[in-house]
C-alpha atoms as one frame of an Amber mdcrd trajectory, in Angstrom:
protein
  36.426 -23.509 -12.355  33.051 -24.697 -13.378  31.428 -26.713 -10.816  28.459
 -28.720 -12.118  27.247 -29.781  -8.680  27.220 -26.263  -7.521  25.242 -24.925
 -10.653  22.663 -27.943 -10.189  21.962 -26.857  -6.734  20.982 -23.421  -7.641
  17.293 -22.830  -6.584  15.103 -21.506  -9.559  12.568 -19.201  -8.107   9.039
 -19.539  -9.389   7.048 -16.655 -10.288   4.379 -16.122  -7.503   0.819 -16.824
  -8.440  -1.553 -14.151  -9.109  -4.358 -13.111  -6.625  -7.654 -15.025  -7.220
  -9.140 -11.617  -8.297  -7.669 -12.309 -11.573  -9.362 -15.676 -12.037 -11.752
 -14.189 -14.548  -9.088 -12.737 -16.708  -7.078 -15.826 -16.571  -9.899 -18.244
 -17.549 -10.720 -15.798 -20.323  -7.083 -16.142 -21.533  -7.207 -19.859 -21.131
 -10.232 -20.236 -23.222  -9.453 -17.908 -26.132  -5.963 -19.510 -26.437  -7.523
 -23.000 -27.079 -10.934 -22.561 -28.806 -12.239 -20.112 -31.615 -15.408 -18.218
 -30.601 -18.206 -20.291 -29.367 -21.510 -19.796 -27.559 -21.058 -19.853 -23.776
 -23.650 -19.969 -20.917 -21.972 -18.253 -17.866 -23.883 -19.708 -14.797 -23.698
 -17.566 -11.777 -21.858 -15.020 -13.727 -22.606 -12.096 -11.216 -21.738  -8.820
 -12.630 -20.749 -10.407 -15.900 -16.857  -9.980 -16.098 -15.956 -13.217 -17.736
 -18.975 -12.706 -20.214 -17.776  -9.297 -20.957 -14.247 -10.335 -21.700 -15.491
 -13.314 -23.993 -17.767 -11.035 -25.949 -14.980  -8.474 -26.365 -13.007 -11.282
 -27.951 -15.720 -12.150 -30.351 -17.445 -15.047 -28.481 -21.217 -15.160 -27.636
 -21.498 -15.226 -23.856 -24.722 -14.983 -21.792 -24.870 -14.742 -18.073 -27.366
 -16.726 -15.996 -27.887 -15.263 -12.435 -30.914 -14.451 -10.437 -29.518 -11.607
  -9.170 -28.819  -8.756 -11.568 -25.608  -7.261 -10.104 -24.920  -4.018 -11.907
 -22.358  -2.713  -9.569 -19.600  -1.329 -11.846 -17.078  -3.732 -13.430 -13.477
  -3.025 -12.658 -10.618  -5.286 -13.115  -6.859  -5.208 -13.818  -5.356  -6.185
 -17.163  -3.204  -9.282 -16.477  -0.472  -7.855 -18.934  -0.186  -4.141 -17.896
  -1.807  -4.367 -14.427  -3.493  -1.300 -15.340  -7.145  -0.925 -13.958  -9.920
  -0.900 -16.432 -13.573   0.243 -15.907 -16.212  -1.244 -18.137 -18.966   1.823
 -19.057 -22.284   1.344 -17.736 -23.372   1.042 -21.339 -21.136  -1.886 -22.020
 -22.060  -3.670 -18.783 -25.702  -3.382 -19.364 -25.184  -4.694 -22.856 -24.023
  -7.975 -21.566 -26.587 -10.559 -22.440 -28.453 -11.814 -19.242 -30.979 -14.260
 -18.100 -32.282 -13.148 -14.623 -33.206 -16.496 -13.095 -31.866 -19.530 -11.566
 -30.122 -21.865 -13.813 -32.482 -24.371 -15.687 -31.620 -27.223 -17.913 -33.289
 -25.780 -20.997 -31.012 -22.725 -20.816 -28.101 -24.702 -22.354 -29.965 -25.670
 -25.465 -28.451 -22.578 -27.341 -24.858 -22.589 -26.024 -21.829 -24.901 -26.847
 -20.206 -24.878 -23.388 -21.656 -24.190 -19.935 -19.316 -22.419 -17.636 -19.587
 -22.661 -13.730 -16.946 -20.580 -11.954 -18.014 -21.077  -8.514 -21.538 -21.829
  -9.303 -22.908 -22.698  -5.909 -25.608 -25.294  -5.947 -25.603 -25.526  -9.871
 -22.708 -27.926 -10.612 -24.593 -31.041 -10.507 -27.425 -29.165 -12.706 -24.936
 -28.256 -15.154 -23.495 -31.775 -15.563 -27.153 -33.127 -15.749 -28.171 -30.448
 -18.288 -24.965 -31.146 -20.447 -25.793 -34.960 -20.444 -29.162 -34.378 -21.584
 -28.342 -31.856 -24.362 -25.044 -33.200 -25.423 -23.078 -30.148 -24.261 -19.683
 -29.453 -23.004 -19.052 -27.891 -19.386 -16.313 -26.305 -17.547 -16.482 -26.059
 -13.821 -14.260 -24.488 -11.122 -15.966 -25.427  -7.901 -14.654 -24.087  -4.553
 -17.071 -25.692  -2.047 -20.243 -27.663  -1.656 -23.221 -25.467  -1.365 -26.563
 -26.842  -2.065 -25.605 -29.702  -4.204 -27.600 -33.028  -4.293 -24.650 -35.283
  -4.048 -23.393 -37.904  -1.631 -19.689 -37.468  -1.035 -17.763 -40.625  -0.511
 -15.628 -40.761   2.837 -12.232 -39.473   2.176 -12.830 -38.097  -1.246 -12.999
 -34.516  -1.580 -15.623 -32.410  -3.254 -13.788 -31.927  -6.563 -13.126 -35.587
  -6.894 -16.869 -36.465  -6.167 -17.754 -34.086  -8.809 -15.454 -35.630 -11.344
 -16.812 -39.080 -10.408 -20.422 -38.055 -11.016 -19.531 -36.585 -14.466 -17.704
 -39.848 -15.372 -20.845 -41.777 -14.247 -22.934 -39.667 -16.644 -20.559 -40.757
 -19.541 -18.194 -37.745 -19.691 -14.458 -38.048 -20.348 -13.282 -35.269 -17.645
 -10.144 -33.290 -18.221  -8.395 -30.999 -15.879  -6.438 -27.852 -15.839  -4.824
 -25.237 -13.423  -4.955 -21.700 -13.591  -2.156 -19.425 -12.044  -3.811 -17.849
  -9.142  -3.978 -18.507  -5.299  -6.805 -20.728  -3.959  -8.850 -23.383  -5.554
  -7.496 -22.898  -9.091  -8.319 -26.304 -10.668 -10.946 -26.502 -13.470 -12.457
 -29.732 -14.864 -13.997 -29.649 -18.307 -15.067 -31.541 -21.439 -14.593 -30.714
 -25.047 -15.955 -33.884 -26.784 -18.202 -31.566 -29.093 -15.203 -29.142 -29.900
 -13.662 -30.530 -33.186 -10.240 -29.678 -34.662 -10.716 -28.394 -38.255  -8.228
 -28.400 -41.326  -7.315 -24.742 -40.636  -6.172 -25.454 -36.896  -9.022 -23.584
 -35.536 -11.481 -25.470 -32.990 -15.128 -25.061 -33.696 -18.328 -26.780 -32.251
 -20.378 -29.155 -34.182 -23.272 -27.873 -32.074 -23.317 -24.519 -33.920 -20.466
 -22.354 -32.303 -18.136 -20.704 -34.775
């Protein structure tokens, strides 16, 4: 006999979240599902995995990092779980600015991404306010940031509050990996076209 109460009590098991080492692949997937190829500045991009993945998808991504990290890029495909090794030639072909992030760097980009960009989150927001650009940040902690945190307000909320004070309408999303997986972003310059694609009025295609 069917028992509605018993059926309603069944526990639905959630798929476990991925290890944080998948954060670059997951962010890449999140971006390409929402926007057509645009110009990206990858602040604190390290070895350049995110930029590599975006460029492979037809985007134009450039790493800004004072440390030229050319250790081999290896990552696991999120679908097949197979390990992929990027060739030295392809890794060296990733566009790179070998310096600390400067406001002027944003001028030729549509969106500025800071994936754990220690010491640069406030700089990114300020630069985007100056040059009317969008940003996407996924900060994990406060390192060398010129911001006074309000008592009882965590770092992420302090950052959101600062961006709002600069006139941004901040959106949030979560990626499916363990740890600090909340990203905050703006897309005020990304317009929906009649074809259903999203392009940037700042020049991205």
